[in-house]
GUROSE-78360 format. One record per residue (C-alpha): residue in one letter; x, y, z. Coordinates in steps of 0.1 Angstrom, whole numbers, padded with zeros to 4 digits, always signed. Layout:
<sites>
AXYZ...
</sites>
This chain:
<sites>
M+1077+0542+0898K+1098+0566+0918K+1118+0574+0887F+1086+0580+0867I+1073+0604+0894F+1107+0622+0894F+1105+0624+0856L+1071+0640+0858I+1082+0665+0884V+1112+0675+0863I+1090+0679+0832F+1064+0699+0851S+1090+0722+0866I+1105+0728+0831G+1071+0736+0818L+1065+0762+0845S+1098+0779+0840A+1093+0780+0802Q+1061+0800+0803E+1055+0834+0818N+1026+0859+0817L+1034+0894+0808N+1008+0919+0821L+1002+0949+0799V+0985+0981+0813F+0978+1013+0795Y+0965+1043+0816N+0958+1079+0809V+0969+1093+0843L+0953+1127+0837N+0976+1157+0839Y+1000+1140+0863P+1009+1153+0888Q+0990+1186+0887A+0954+1173+0887P+0938+1167+0921P+0936+1150+0946E+0971+1155+0961N+0975+1118+0971R+0973+1104+0936A+1007+1087+0939Q+0993+1066+0968I+0961+1060+0949L+0980+1047+0919S+1001+1025+0941L+0970+1007+0953L+0957+1003+0917T+0990+0990+0903D+0992+0966+0933E+0959+0951+0920M+0967+0952+0883Q+1003+0939+0887P+1017+0954+0855D+1049+0941+0839L+1047+0969+0813F+1030+1001+0825M+1023+1025+0797I+1010+1060+0805C+1000+1092+0789E+0992+1128+0801L+1024+1129+0821E+1034+1166+0827S+1070+1164+0838E+1101+1143+0845N+1095+1149+0882G+1060+1135+0878G+1074+1104+0861N+1099+1099+0889D+1071+1103+0915I+1052+1075+0899L+1083+1053+0898T+1092+1059+0934N+1059+1064+0952S+1036+1043+0931L+1054+1014+0915N+1085+1008+0937V+1070+1014+0972T+1075+0978+0983T+1098+0966+0956T+1127+0976+0934R+1116+0957+0903F+1104+0986+0882E+1125+1008+0860S+1115+1038+0839A+1124+1045+0803P+1141+1079+0797Y+1117+1108+0799I+1116+1128+0766N+1099+1162+0762N+1075+1164+0734T+1093+1173+0701S+1062+1176+0679S+1043+1207+0687G+1052+1221+0721A+1025+1200+0737N+1031+1196+0775L+1017+1161+0780Q+1040+1132+0775Q+1040+1094+0773L+1062+1071+0793L+1069+1034+0798Y+1077+1016+0830F+1088+0979+0830D+1097+0950+0853R+1135+0948+0851N+1132+0911+0860K+1114+0904+0827F+1126+0931+0804E+1157+0951+0794L+1152+0984+0775I+1174+0983+0744E+1164+1015+0726T+1140+1044+0728S+1130+1070+0702V+1100+1091+0691I+1079+1094+0660A+1072+1131+0654T+1037+1141+0643T+1018+1173+0639I+1003+1170+0674R+1022+1148+0698D+1051+1124+0697I+1044+1087+0695N+1070+1071+0718R+1087+1039+0708Y+1105+1014+0730R+1125+0983+0720L+1126+0958+0748K+1145+0925+0751L+1129+0898+0772R+1152+0885+0799T+1151+0850+0785E+1176+0825+0774E+1161+0829+0739E+1165+0861+0719L+1131+0877+0721F+1122+0913+0715L+1091+0935+0718E+1084+0968+0701V+1062+0990+0723F+1045+1022+0711I+1025+1047+0732A+1004+1073+0716H+0980+1101+0725L+0960+1110+0695K+0942+1143+0688A+0909+1147+0708G+0876+1159+0695Q+0849+1150+0671G+0845+1162+0635E+0862+1157+0602D+0891+1180+0610N+0900+1161+0642E+0896+1128+0625A+0920+1139+0598L+0946+1149+0624R+0943+1115+0641L+0948+1098+0608N+0979+1119+0600M+0994+1109+0634V+0986+1072+0628Q+1001+1074+0592E+1034+1085+0607F+1033+1054+0628T+1024+1030+0600E+1051+1044+0579Y+1075+1037+0607L+1064+1001+0607D+1080+0998+0572T+1114+1000+0589L+1107+0969+0611E+1110+0933+0602P+1075+0920+0593N+1076+0893+0620T+1083+0918+0648F+1061+0916+0679V+1044+0949+0683V+1023+0965+0711F+1005+0998+0702S+0987+1014+0731G+0973+1048+0739D+0944+1072+0744L+0934+1071+0707N+0902+1093+0711L+0884+1072+0686Y+0846+1073+0684R+0839+1043+0660S+0856+1015+0642S+0849+1031+0608E+0871+1061+0617P+0900+1064+0592A+0927+1063+0619Y+0914+1030+0633E+0911+1015+0598E+0947+1026+0591L+0960+1010+0622L+0943+0977+0613D+0950+0979+0576P+0961+0943+0565S+0984+0959+0538N+1006+0974+0565N+1041+0959+0568I+1030+0947+0603Q+0993+0942+0607L+0977+0952+0640L+0946+0936+0654D+0922+0947+0681P+0922+0918+0707I+0885+0922+0714N+0873+0928+0678T+0842+0947+0686P+0835+0970+0656G+0807+0996+0657E+0797+1030+0669W+0814+1029+0703N+0805+1064+0715S+0773+1070+0735N+0761+1035+0727S+0750+1013+0756S+0757+0982+0734F+0794+0988+0741A+0790+0996+0778S+0815+0969+0789I+0844+0983+0769H+0840+1021+0776T+0869+1037+0793Q+0859+1074+0797S+0846+1092+0817T+0847+1078+0852R+0829+1110+0863I+0796+1128+0857S+0812+1161+0863N+0848+1175+0868N+0836+1202+0892D+0851+1184+0922F+0884+1181+0904D+0893+1217+0896D+0880+1212+0860F+0906+1187+0852G+0894+1159+0828A+0860+1153+0814G+0826+1145+0828G+0796+1129+0811G+0798+1095+0826L+0812+1062+0812D+0802+1063+0775S+0833+1064+0753R+0860+1039+0742F+0891+1060+0739D+0918+1038+0754F+0933+1009+0735I+0960+0982+0734L+0964+0969+0699L+0987+0939+0691S+1005+0927+0660K+0988+0898+0642N+1016+0873+0651L+1007+0879+0688I+0970+0873+0684E+0974+0843+0661N+1001+0827+0683T+1026+0822+0655G+1057+0828+0677D+1072+0825+0711I+1051+0853+0725S+1013+0852+0722Y+0982+0870+0734V+0963+0853+0763E+0927+0849+0750D+0900+0869+0768S+0926+0887+0790Y+0918+0922+0775A+0896+0944+0797A+0887+0979+0806F+0899+0976+0842G+0872+0987+0867N+0843+0985+0842N+0817+0960+0854G+0796+0965+0822N+0767+0982+0840C+0778+1018+0844Y+0767+1033+0811N+0766+1071+0814N+0772+1069+0851R+0800+1078+0875L+0822+1048+0882D+0818+1048+0920D+0780+1047+0919E+0766+1017+0939E+0746+1007+0908C+0780+0999+0891E+0787+0970+0915G+0801+0937+0901F+0834+0920+0897Y+0854+0951+0904S+0849+0962+0940S+0836+0995+0952T+0870+1002+0967T+0887+0997+0934R+0862+1018+0915N+0864+1046+0940L+0902+1047+0936L+0898+1048+0898Y+0872+1076+0901Q+0897+1096+0922M+0927+1089+0900S+0916+1099+0865D+0887+1104+0842H+0899+1074+0822L+0900+1037+0830P+0931+1016+0824V+0930+0989+0798I+0948+0956+0805A+0959+0926+0785K+0982+0896+0790L+1008+0881+0768E+1024+0847+0774A+1061+0841+0766N+1069+0805+0758A+1106+0809+0768T+1129+0803+0797F+1133+0834+0818L+1166+0842+0835P+1165+0841+0874P+1151+0873+0890L+1177+0899+0898S+1188+0895+0934L+1189+0924+0958E+1227+0924+0954N+1223+0931+0917V+1196+0957+0920E+1210+0991+0913K+1221+1009+0944W+1219+1042+0925S+1198+1059+0899L+1199+1089+0876M+1172+1114+0884N+1175+1129+0849T+1185+1110+0818I+1183+1140+0795V+1209+1163+0809K+1220+1199+0802D+1241+1213+0830H+1241+1188+0859L+1237+1150+0862E+1215+1144+0893I+1224+1111+0911S+1204+1094+0938F+1219+1066+0960L+1197+1042+0980N+1220+1045+1010T+1215+1076+1032Q+1252+1083+1032R+1274+1074+1003N+1310+1080+0992A+1316+1070+0956Q+1336+1078+0926V+1316+1085+0895S+1332+1081+0861I+1316+1093+0828Y+1324+1075+0795D+1314+1083+0760Q+1301+1056+0735T+1337+1047+0725G+1346+1039+0761R+1368+1070+0765L+1368+1085+0800V+1356+1121+0799L+1350+1129+0835R+1357+1115+0870Q+1347+1129+0903N+1344+1117+0940V+1310+1124+0955M+1294+1120+0989G+1258+1119+1001N+1226+1102+0990K+1218+1129+0964V+1245+1146+0944S+1246+1170+0914L+1275+1164+0891P+1284+1193+0867V+1286+1181+0831V+1286+1215+0813S+1321+1209+0800I+1314+1177+0780S+1300+1176+0744T+1265+1167+0735G+1256+1131+0729P+1251+1098+0748Y+1272+1088+0778Y+1275+1062+0805A+1279+1069+0842V+1297+1043+0863I+1305+1041+0900N+1332+1021+0917D+1310+0993+0928P+1312+0960+0909K+1276+0951+0918T+1262+0980+0899S+1257+0985+0861P+1264+1016+0840L+1236+1040+0836K+1230+1058+0803F+1222+1095+0799I+1221+1120+0770K+1239+1154+0772I+1221+1183+0753N+1229+1219+0749
</sites>
């Protein structure tokens, strides 16, 4: 009997270790950090504490400094588990609002990042490896499609999406794909939406909630609307939109193999939601007392202050054995404040005082620069090295190399 109980405990423990939820969040953070109020980093920290993202995908980021502010003062206030992908300025049209990915380093490792250029804004692409004993990868895309109604704007959204679906042709058909963004779609019959879900694409995407129809200004879809949390933007220096909650602009779409559970990663049924939407706030401001329900008034007020959009959330489940969480000893004791570098490499150490030797290596492993530094924040001149990717290393065996790209 004791052996049988022990056997059950072992099997139960193995089962727990072999399955892990992966929380996805997409959020339009509204002209971050310029838009008011001034304490939005703290507001976002409270919201992410509640949403508990493992992948945090955002758009409307204004600058690399804004991205670092979210990482430090929103996501990593009480932890060190979040890491940011490299910040890349928009290459498509001079647009000044970017997308960015943050991820839980205990669950993911960033393998590669690139952009898909369009006529309006880049679509950012991130290849992630799950930190599992099995070889599992996830392709994540973040987009911000052209806003506005009318055939011309619909055509521009379609053109952007076609650049993405053409890129899908370069991936293996069984690739796991997450496509998220502020898609500015008004109805399911819009050409851009139909293109995204076209079954003839190399990788077919599906909408987890499968709710076709005229989403905009339609109370039948009140529970899935994501914009606007506000009746008016007068109290927010004209940033964002008003009009109340009556549009479904924000999406997380998933590849068919995730929805249909044909691999080691699958969508958790009924986990998709417009976070903060209680389904009874049509054409109203989100913090109104008539919008009470599952999401508390405290949460809805924070969302009202933070952005004119609501986040969208979904869960994936990985049927795999995750590696042990990174211990504090293995957590990076340093970080690069800028990963796209022109003249100086800005380095931040967690310790308030630090003496270290920084070595810079090219992709072939050749040492190109070495310098002793002191202090918690240092600026290392890299003007003399050629353009291209490099790795920075410090003389501490408990840290890992950090990658940056030198540009002219």
